[in-house]
C-alpha positions as CSV (number, residue, x, y, z in Angstrom):
1,X,86.1,82.8,130.8
2,X,84.6,84.0,127.5
3,X,86.2,86.7,125.5
4,X,84.0,89.7,126.2
5,X,85.6,91.8,123.4
6,X,84.4,90.3,120.1
7,X,86.7,92.3,117.8
8,X,90.1,91.5,116.3
9,X,92.9,92.8,118.5
10,X,96.1,94.2,117.2
11,X,97.9,91.1,118.4
12,X,95.4,88.8,116.6
13,X,95.8,90.8,113.4
14,X,99.7,90.7,113.5
15,X,99.6,86.9,114.1
16,X,97.2,86.4,111.2
17,X,99.2,88.6,108.9
18,X,102.3,86.5,109.6
19,X,100.5,83.1,109.3
20,X,97.8,83.7,106.6
21,X,99.0,85.2,103.3
22,X,95.4,85.7,102.0
23,X,94.6,87.7,105.2
24,X,97.8,89.7,104.8
25,X,97.0,90.6,101.2
26,X,93.4,91.6,102.3
27,X,94.9,93.8,104.9
28,X,97.4,95.4,102.5
29,X,94.5,96.2,100.1
30,X,92.6,97.8,103.0
31,X,95.7,99.9,103.8
32,X,95.8,101.1,100.2
33,X,92.0,101.8,100.2
34,X,92.6,104.1,103.3
35,X,94.8,106.4,101.2
36,X,93.1,109.2,99.5
37,X,92.4,108.9,95.8
38,X,95.2,111.3,95.0
39,X,97.7,109.4,97.2
40,X,96.8,106.1,95.5
41,X,97.4,107.6,92.1
42,X,100.6,109.3,93.1
43,X,101.7,106.3,95.2
44,X,102.7,108.6,98.1
45,X,101.4,109.9,101.3
46,X,100.5,113.5,101.4
47,X,98.0,113.8,104.2
48,X,99.3,113.3,107.7
49,X,96.0,111.8,108.7
50,X,97.3,108.4,110.1
51,X,95.2,106.6,107.4
52,X,96.8,104.3,105.0
53,X,100.4,103.7,104.3
54,X,103.2,105.8,105.7
55,X,105.5,107.7,103.3
56,X,108.1,105.0,103.5
57,X,105.6,102.2,102.6
58,X,103.3,104.0,100.1
59,X,105.1,103.3,96.8
60,X,105.7,99.6,97.4
61,X,102.3,99.1,99.2
62,X,100.3,100.8,96.4
63,X,102.3,99.1,93.6
64,X,101.9,95.7,95.1
65,X,98.2,96.0,95.9
66,X,97.6,97.4,92.4
67,X,99.2,94.2,91.0
68,X,96.9,92.1,93.2
69,X,93.8,94.0,92.0
70,X,94.9,93.4,88.4
71,X,95.0,89.7,89.2
72,X,98.8,89.5,89.0
73,X,100.7,87.2,91.3
74,X,103.3,88.6,93.6
75,X,106.8,87.1,93.9
76,X,107.6,85.4,97.2
77,X,109.9,88.3,98.2
78,X,107.1,90.8,97.5
79,X,104.6,88.8,99.6
80,X,107.1,88.6,102.5
81,X,107.8,92.4,102.3
82,X,104.0,93.2,102.1
83,X,103.4,90.9,105.1
84,X,106.1,92.6,107.1
85,X,105.0,96.1,106.2
86,X,101.3,95.4,106.8
87,X,101.9,94.1,110.3
88,X,103.0,97.6,111.3
89,X,99.5,98.8,110.8
90,X,97.6,96.6,113.3
91,X,96.1,99.6,115.1
92,X,94.5,101.0,111.9
93,X,93.4,97.6,110.8
94,X,91.9,96.8,114.2
95,X,89.9,100.0,113.9
96,X,88.9,99.1,110.4
97,X,87.7,95.6,111.3
98,X,85.9,96.9,114.4
99,X,83.9,99.5,112.3
100,X,83.1,96.8,109.7
101,X,81.9,94.4,112.4
102,X,79.7,97.1,113.9
103,X,78.2,97.8,110.4
104,X,77.5,94.1,110.0
105,X,76.0,93.8,113.5
106,X,74.9,97.1,115.1
107,X,74.5,95.4,118.5
108,X,78.3,95.3,118.7
109,X,78.4,99.1,119.0
110,X,77.1,98.9,122.6
111,X,79.9,96.4,123.5
112,X,82.5,98.7,122.0
113,X,81.1,101.8,123.8
114,X,80.9,99.9,127.1
115,X,84.5,98.8,126.7
116,X,85.6,102.4,126.1
117,X,83.4,103.9,128.8
118,X,84.7,101.6,131.4
119,X,88.2,102.4,130.3
120,X,89.1,98.8,129.8
121,X,92.1,98.8,127.5
122,X,91.9,96.3,124.7
123,X,94.6,96.1,122.1
124,X,92.3,96.9,119.3
125,X,93.4,100.5,119.4
């Protein structure tokens, strides 16, 4: 049976974060980009909008992704910590990747709407 839901699931994302460092670093950068500009500058979470890093992850997450953006390499322990932290945000990431997939292929919007309207529960959040 073919997978009728063409989007990354929360489970898929968690597995890829653990097994693919490049994907994990991409996801970490997505999480920082979901913070407001002020939150990124302050390296904290101010808005309780369930977007971006939580308060406990904001300083390290923002600092580490700023290093990546500057072309600096992370130490192995920093990579491991970022992978662990980022895996906690699979719901936000699934939503992000679903929106991006729909932007790239608007035909996918109907699939997503049909899935939600039939109340089929997928782990994409």
